N, C-alpha and C positions, 0 to 999 in steps of 0.2 A: 504494500500500500504506500501511496505517495508520502503521507505524513510520517510513517515509520522510516522510509528512506531518507527524508529530509532530516529527521532527528539523528539518524545514524551519521549522515554527512556532517551535521553540525557538531556532533560529538568528536568525529575524526578531526574536523577543522580545529576545534578548541584544543584537542590533545596536541596537535602539531604546531599550533600558533604559540611557540615557546615563550615569546615575550608579551603575550596577551595584548597585542596591538590591535587585534581585529582584522589583521591582514597577514598574509603569508609571504615570506621571502622565497626566492627560488629554492633555497636549501630546504626550508620548511615544506614547500610544495613537494619536493622530491621524496621526502620522508612520508608525507601523507599519501602520495600516489602509490608508493610501495605498500602502504597499509591497506589500500583498496585493491591490491593485486596488479597494479600497473607498473611494470619495470621500464624506466626511461633513462637514457643516458643524459648527461649534463646539457648537451646541445638541445635535445628535445624538451627538457624541463624549461630551459631558458626561452625557447620559442613558445611553449604553452603559456608561460608566465607573461611574456610580452603580448600574446594574443588576447588574454583574458583579464588584463589589469584594468581595463576601462578608464584609461587616462590617469591612473594612480600609480604610485611608485611600486607598491606591493599588491598582491592579489587579495581582494576582499572575498568574503564568503560567497557572494553570488557568482563571482568569477570562478571560484573553486567548484561550485556546483556545475556551472557550464562546462568547465574543463573535464570533469569526471563523467558527465552524462552524454558527451558527444562522441 
């Protein structure tokens, strides 16, 4: 169910947002992607981070959701 999936993603996001900034650095994103079963090299993580940052410096939660659901 969608609500359960969103809660799971929020939990993963919070777990890997190590500085509790509400955003993820590329390093934090790489750890979170591994947690959901996606193995990506540094170049791919950087490209994903740039694609889904929505004009911000680091990746917000909605960008993380977009990243893992596409």
